[in-house]
N, C-alpha and C positions, 0 to 999 in steps of 0.2 A: 525413734528411726523408723521401725516396720512400719508403722501408719502411714508415714511419709511416702517410703519405697511403693506400698502398696494404692497410694493415692494418685501418682504421676501416671502408672502405666492405666489406671483407668480412666481416668481424664484422655489418655490420646486414644486410647477404643473408642470412647465416646464422639471425639472429633472425627476418628474415622469413622465410625459408624455413619455420623451425621451427613459427611461429605457422599459416604455411598447411598444415602436414602435419596440426598437430593440428586443421584444420577453423575456417574463421572464422567471426566470427559476422556473423549479417546482423541488418538494419536496418533498419526500415519505420517508415511515420507514415500517420496518414490523420486525416479529421476527424468527430466526433461531431455530431449536430443540423446538418449542414451547412445553409450559405444562413440560417439562423434565427439570432436574438439570442442562444440558447445555443450556435453552432457553436465549437468549442475542436479543440484536436490533441489525438490522442493518438501514443503512440509503443511500438514492440515492439524488444526487442533478444532474439535468438534465438541459443542454443550447439548446436553441433551435439551436444553431450553432453549425454544425457537428463538431466531434472531437475524438479523444481517449477517454477512459475507464481507469480511475484510480482507482484503487481496493487499500485503507488502511485496515489493520487489526491490530491492538495492544490485549494487555492485555494476551499477551500469558504467559510470564514468571510475576506469581506472587510478586516477588520481584523488579518489574517494574513497579510502578504504572504511573509512569509520560506518558507514550505512552498513557495510555487508557484515561488519561486527557488530553492530545494533540489531539488525532482521537474526543472528545467531542468538542473540540475547531473547529477544521478544517471542521469537519460537518456543522460549519455553514457558511463556507466560501463561499464567492461567485466566480464562476467559470464563464471564456471567451467563451470555448467553452467545447463540448463533456459531459461526462458524469463522474461523482465523484461517489462510493460507499465505505464510512467510516462502519467497523466493531468494534467499541471501546474496546470491550470486550470478544476477539475469546475463552479464555478459563474463563468464569467468575466465577466456582467454584477455579480454580487454584486462585484467586486474594484474596481468603479464608487462601486456605491450598495449602502449596507450598512445591513441592517434584523437585530438580534441580541440577542437574549436569552439562552436556555443551550443548552445540548446537545441533543441529540433525546430524548426519553423513546421506549425501546425497547418495543414490545408483540408478541406475536404476531401473524402476517399473516395467517393463520385461513384459509390455503390448502392445498389438497390436494399441489400441484406442488413445493411447497415444505417443506425439514423442518425439524423442530422446533429450537429452539436452546436452549442449557445456560446458565443465567446462572453466571456465574462470580463476578460480584462485584454487589452492589446499593446502592443510597442508601438509606443511613439517615435522612438531614438531607435537611432544604428547603434549593435554594437561591433560587427564586423569592419575591420581597417583594412582588406586588402581585399580585391578583387579575386574570385570572381562572386565573393557572399556579399560585396557591398551593394546595398538598396536591398536587398530580400527579403528583412527583416519590419521594417514598416510597414503599421497597420496589419500587419497577421497576429493571429490569436496568442495570448501570453498562457491564459489560463481559460480552460476550455469545458463544459458541464453538458452531457448527454444523456437521456433514458437510456438503459441496456438490461434487454432482458426483463425481469421484474426489479430491478435495481437502478442505479446510478452509477455514473463515471465519470470520472473528472480528472482533468490529465494539465498537471503547471510545469511551463515550460523553464521560468528561470527560478532562480532560488529567493523566495521571499524572507524564508528565515535567515537569510543572512542580513536583512534589511532593517537597522533600528526601526520598532514600530510594528515590524511585520513578522513578526515571529510567530505570535499564535494561528497565522493563517492556513499551514499544511494542518494542524490539527483540526482549526474548524472546518475545514474544506472535508478532512475524515470522518466528522461528526456529522456535515452534512450529508454526505453521499450516503452512509448507515443509516439515515431517516427514511419514511417514505415518500416516493416522489409528489414533487409540488410541481403544478402546472404552471404557476407564473414563473418559476424558475428554469425549468428547463423544456416547457415546452409541450410535454408529457400530461397524459390522463393521472389524475391522482387517483392512487392506489385504493 
């Protein structure tokens, strides 16, 4: 019995020291729009191993609180490399009061300081049933990608994860954005 009591703390100590040898994750947090109705927290997890930055935002639509709850869990995940930034409630007031129609209609910003985007999928049919939205979605980007800084960004307007057979699309998009830029896919130079 005495050997078992000694053995378990030794194994735990070795595991903790192994983690320290590799370097510990750094965790931080802050507030966006502090002292306004839009104030909400963000969380950062940084690995000592260099890698991509992944940004997760949730809580844009008040009728979809599961995303905020998932983001609250994800912010505690250990990461192997790079940096994870989580904003669990992008639209904190929207989680209380909701005015919702359809997803965003993407269009060029027309700004020289922002790179152009490449449409990866477009809406071929209309979702809006009422004026004045009718006719605004057809042939507009549903999914778009762009180089941004040293990385890439992807925007997905519809919800492919809710369509049978398309469930993996969001995960693949996140994986793609975390890899080095590819000129054929984004029109950007290869890193």
